[in-house]
C-alpha positions in Angstrom: -4.5 5.6 11.7 -6.1 6.9 14.9 -7.3 3.4 15.6 -3.9 2.2 16.2 -1.8 4.9 17.9 -2.1 8.1 19.8 -0.1 10.2 17.3 -3.1 12.1 15.9 -4.4 12.8 19.4 -0.9 14.0 20.3 -0.7 16.5 17.5 -3.3 18.8 15.9 -1.9 18.2 12.4 -2.9 20.7 9.8 -5.6 19.5 7.5 -4.4 19.1 3.9 -6.4 21.3 1.7 -4.7 19.9 -1.4 -3.5 16.5 -2.5 -7.0 15.2 -2.5 -7.8 14.9 -6.2 -8.8 17.8 -8.4 -5.8 20.1 -8.9 -3.7 18.3 -6.3 -3.6 21.3 -4.0 -2.1 23.7 -6.6 -4.6 26.5 -6.5 -5.6 28.0 -9.8 -3.7 25.6 -12.1 -5.5 24.2 -15.1 -5.1 20.6 -16.2 -2.9 21.8 -19.1 -0.7 23.7 -16.7 -0.4 20.7 -14.5 0.5 18.4 -17.4 3.1 20.8 -18.8 4.7 21.2 -15.3 6.5 17.9 -16.1 7.7 16.2 -19.2 7.3 12.8 -17.6 6.1 9.6 -19.2 4.5 6.7 -17.3 7.7 4.8 -16.6 7.3 4.3 -12.9 5.6 5.7 -9.9 7.4 6.7 -6.7 9.6 3.8 -5.7 12.7 6.0 -5.9 11.8 8.4 -3.2 14.5 7.0 -0.9 17.0 9.6 0.4 20.1 10.0 -1.8 18.5 8.7 -5.0 18.6 10.9 -8.0 14.8 10.5 -8.4 14.0 12.7 -5.4 12.3 15.2 -7.7 9.4 13.1 -8.8 6.9 13.9 -11.6 3.5 15.3 -10.8 1.9 13.9 -13.9 2.2 11.4 -16.7 0.5 11.4 -20.1 -0.8 8.4 -22.0 -2.7 8.1 -25.3 -5.6 5.9 -26.3 -7.5 5.6 -29.6 -10.9 7.2 -29.8 -13.8 5.6 -31.8 -13.1 8.1 -34.5 -9.6 6.9 -34.8 -8.1 10.1 -33.3 -5.8 9.9 -30.3 -7.1 11.1 -27.0 -4.6 12.3 -24.4 -5.2 11.2 -20.9 -3.2 12.8 -18.1 -2.8 11.1 -14.7 -1.4 12.6 -11.6 0.7 11.2 -8.9 -1.1 13.2 -6.2 -4.4 11.7 -7.4 -3.3 8.2 -6.5 -4.8 6.8 -3.3 -2.7 4.2 -1.6 -5.0 1.9 0.4 -3.9 0.0 3.4 -4.5 -3.2 5.4 -6.3 -1.2 8.1 -9.7 -2.8 8.7 -12.0 -2.0 11.6 -14.4 -4.7 12.4 -17.0 -3.0 14.5 -20.6 -1.8 14.2 -19.5 1.7 13.5 -19.0 3.0 10.0 -15.3 3.4 9.2 -13.2 4.6 6.3 -10.0 2.6 6.1 -6.7 4.3 6.4 -5.3 5.6 3.1 -2.5 8.0 2.0 -1.5 10.0 -1.0 1.5 12.2 -1.9 1.3 16.0 -2.1 3.2 17.4 -5.1 4.3 21.0 -5.8 4.0 22.9 -9.1 7.6 21.8 -10.0 6.7 18.2 -9.9 8.4 17.5 -6.6 6.8 15.6 -3.7 6.6 18.1 -0.8 4.2 16.3 1.6 2.4 13.2 2.6 -1.3 13.3 3.3 -2.9 10.6 5.4 -6.7 10.0 5.3 -8.3 8.2 8.3 -12.1 8.1 8.8 -12.4 10.8 6.2 -10.0 13.2 7.9 -7.0 14.3 5.9 -3.8 15.4 7.5 -0.5 16.7 6.0 3.1 15.8 6.9 5.4 18.3 5.1 8.5 16.6 3.5 12.0 17.2 5.0 14.2 18.4 2.1 14.9 15.6 -0.4 14.7 12.8 2.2 12.2 10.0 2.6 11.0 11.8 5.7 7.8 13.7 6.5 7.7 15.6 9.7 5.3 17.6 11.9 5.8 19.1 15.4 3.9 21.2 17.8 4.2 22.0 21.6 2.8 18.6 22.6 4.9 16.3 20.4 6.2 15.3 17.0 5.5 12.8 14.2 7.9 11.4 11.6 6.6 9.3 8.7 8.5 7.5 5.9 7.4 5.4 3.0 9.1 2.3 1.6 7.9 1.4 -1.8 9.1 -1.7 -3.7 7.5 -1.6 -7.1 10.8 -0.6 -8.8 12.3 -3.9 -7.7 9.8 -5.8 -9.8 9.6 -3.3 -12.7 6.2 -1.9 -12.0 5.2 1.4 -13.7 1.5 1.8 -13.2 1.3 0.8 -9.5 3.4 0.7 -6.4 3.3 -1.0 -3.0 5.2 -1.3 0.3 4.6 0.1 3.7 4.4 3.3 5.7 6.2 3.7 9.0 5.1 6.5 11.4 7.0 7.3 14.6 5.6 9.6 17.3 6.9 11.3 20.4 4.6 12.8 23.0 6.4 15.3 25.2 5.9 14.5 28.9 6.8 16.4 32.1 9.2 13.7 33.2 9.6 11.5 30.2 8.5 11.3 26.6 6.1 8.6 25.2 7.1 7.0 21.9 4.9 5.1 19.5 5.4 3.4 16.1 2.9 2.5 13.4 3.7 0.2 10.4 1.1 -0.4 7.7 1.3 -2.2 4.3 0.0 0.0 1.4 -0.7 -0.4 -2.3 -2.0 1.9 -5.1 -1.8 2.9 -8.7 -3.0 5.1 -11.5 -6.7 4.7 -11.8 -6.4 5.4 -15.6 -4.6 2.1 -15.8 -6.7 0.2 -13.2 -8.5 -2.5 -15.2 -9.9 -4.6 -12.3 -13.5 -3.9 -12.9 -13.4 -4.5 -16.6 -11.4 -7.7 -16.6 -13.3 -10.8 -17.8 -11.8 -14.3 -17.3 -13.4 -15.4 -20.5 -11.3 -12.9 -22.4 -8.0 -14.3 -21.1 -6.1 -16.9 -23.1 -4.4 -18.4 -20.1 -4.0 -18.2 -16.3 -2.0 -15.1 -15.4 0.8 -15.5 -12.8 2.3 -12.3 -11.2 5.7 -12.6 -9.6 6.3 -10.1 -6.9 7.1 -9.2 -3.4 4.9 -9.7 -0.3 5.4 -7.7 2.9 3.5 -8.1 6.1 3.2 -7.1 9.7 2.1 -9.6 12.3 1.0 -8.1 15.6 -0.7 -4.8 16.5 0.8 -2.3 14.0 1.0 0.5 16.6 3.1 -1.3 19.2 6.7 -0.1 20.0 7.4 -2.9 22.5 10.4 -5.0 21.4 9.5 -8.5 20.4 5.7 -7.8 20.1 5.6 -7.6 16.3 7.0 -9.5 13.3 8.0 -7.8 10.1 7.9 -10.2 7.1 9.0 -10.1 3.4 9.0 -12.6 0.6 10.9 -11.6 -2.6 9.4 -14.3 -4.7 5.7 -14.3 -3.9 3.1 -15.2 -6.6 -0.4 -14.2 -7.4 -2.3 -16.5 -9.8 -5.5 -15.4 -11.6 -7.2 -18.7 -12.6 -9.2 -18.0 -15.8 -11.3 -21.1 -15.6 -12.5 -20.6 -12.0 -12.0 -16.8 -11.6 -10.3 -17.4 -8.3 -7.2 -15.4 -7.3 -4.6 -17.1 -5.2 -1.6 -15.3 -3.5 1.2 -17.5 -2.0 4.0 -16.1 0.1 6.9 -18.0 1.8 7.8 -15.9 4.9 11.2 -17.5 5.6 13.7 -15.3 7.4 15.3 -12.7 5.1 18.0 -10.0 5.5 18.1 -7.2 3.0 21.8 -7.0 1.8 21.5 -3.3 0.9 19.8 -2.0 4.1 20.7 -4.9 6.5 17.1 -4.9 7.6 16.1 -8.2 9.1 12.7 -9.7 8.1 11.3 -12.4 10.4 10.7 -16.1 9.9 7.0 -17.2 9.9 4.6 -19.4 8.0 4.0 -20.0 4.3 0.7 -18.2 3.5 -1.9 -18.9 0.9 -4.7 -16.3 0.6 -7.5 -16.9 -1.8 -10.2 -14.6 -3.2 -12.9 -16.8 -4.7 -15.0 -15.7 -7.7 -18.2 -16.2 -5.7 -17.1 -13.4 -3.3 -15.8 -15.6 -0.5 -12.2 -15.6 0.8 -9.8 -17.9 2.7 -6.4 -17.8 4.2 -4.3 -20.8 5.3 -0.9 -21.2 7.0 1.7 -24.0 6.5 4.8 -24.6 8.6 7.6 -26.2 6.6 9.6 -28.9 8.3 12.1 -27.4 10.8 10.5 -23.9 10.9 9.7 -22.7 14.4 7.0 -20.2 14.8 7.7 -17.6 17.6 5.6 -18.0 20.7 2.6 -15.7 20.6 2.6 -15.4 16.8 0.8 -18.7 15.9 -2.0 -18.4 13.3 -5.0 -20.5 12.5 -6.7 -21.1 9.1 -9.9 -19.1 8.4 -11.7 -21.7 6.3 -13.8 -20.3 3.5 -15.7 -17.3 4.7 -17.5 -14.3 3.3 -14.9 -11.8 2.2 -14.5 -8.4 3.8 -17.2 -8.8 6.5 -16.7 -7.6 10.0 -17.9 -10.8 11.6 -15.3 -12.9 9.8 -12.4 -10.4 10.1 -10.9 -11.4 6.8 -10.3 -9.1 3.8 -8.6 -10.2 0.6 -8.5 -7.8 -2.3 -6.5 -7.4 -5.5 -6.2 -4.7 -8.2 -4.9 -5.2 -11.7 -3.3 -2.6 -14.0 -2.6 -2.6 -17.7 -3.3 -1.0 -21.1 -6.4 -3.1 -21.8 -8.8 -5.2 -19.8 -7.5 -8.5 -21.4 -3.9 -7.6 -20.8 -3.2 -7.2 -17.0 0.5 -6.3 -16.7 0.7 -5.6 -12.9 -1.2 -6.5 -9.8 -1.3 -5.3 -6.2 -3.0 -6.8 -3.2 -4.0 -5.9 0.4 -4.9 -8.5 3.0 -6.1 -8.2 6.6 -6.8 -11.1 8.9 -7.6 -11.2 12.6 -8.9 -14.2 14.4 -10.0 -13.9 18.0 -7.1 -15.0 20.3 -4.4 -14.5 17.6 -2.3 -11.6 16.4 -3.6 -9.7 13.4 -1.9 -10.1 10.0 -1.6 -7.1 7.7 -0.1 -7.9 4.3 0.7 -6.1 1.0 1.7 -7.4 -2.4 2.9 -6.1 -5.8 3.9 -8.0 -8.8 4.4 -8.2 -12.6 2.8 -10.6 -15.0 5.2 -13.4 -16.2 
């Protein structure tokens, strides 16, 4: 996150000793104690964290069962605070970089009480404000407020979630304060249900199409200047896994959209097709439907087929699949980053359910 805005230089945020795997920051608790702290099942992740929702007290763990070779049932316990949400943050430079990630911090009662961000291997904690979707930190030099909008519930996801994190910062000045804002698409899921590495196209009976939501930010994600960034959303995006070729193709139609519940306006932009080829390459292409006008300064150019996730090409297309078995992917998430010299960067997230 430091790459994009001055918030972490403004504040000396407390390092989060917990929430980074292991016992999730709950000192001295055994796995059994963690599991029995909640009676939850895997019926969803964290999409209902929004303020005012009855799901503010979220579970810290969920238990599933799988058959052992002996025929006995083995209990697997997965924990919300072990889930890493990756982002579309990619640094194309000669220096080593760990992409920005986040995870929730959960107390012994199963309630989210903080948000940990991880950037370049450094972990920082934003304590939660009551039952709100608000995480806040302040010191004598400034303050930071973070919120997370997750959309998996809208598509019925239970093993994964996706959306975006918004961080607003204020640096106290002698004459005036300096404000900054950071918006980043994110996606993550329970690793116990992540079947990406074990999926084999030959084991699938047909192509798999995931219907979902795509969200995106076009422009520097840390800018707070009005008109210098677009926020996009497509409620009917699709990801297709082609069993014959092994290619993965995400299509999103970023026509203008207003959320009827929140009245949030999502901007009008291109139709986008992002492809991850089975041979390791990737490609992204942009189409302008008749009559659609692209805002000045937000034009995009096709990448052509390039080596995926390489600094020189500045294109990263990645998908994760979740399900009960490797030949039955039920859910998918995606993270895309594209930046071509002379054009605004595109940062994009996706989540969907198999049709």
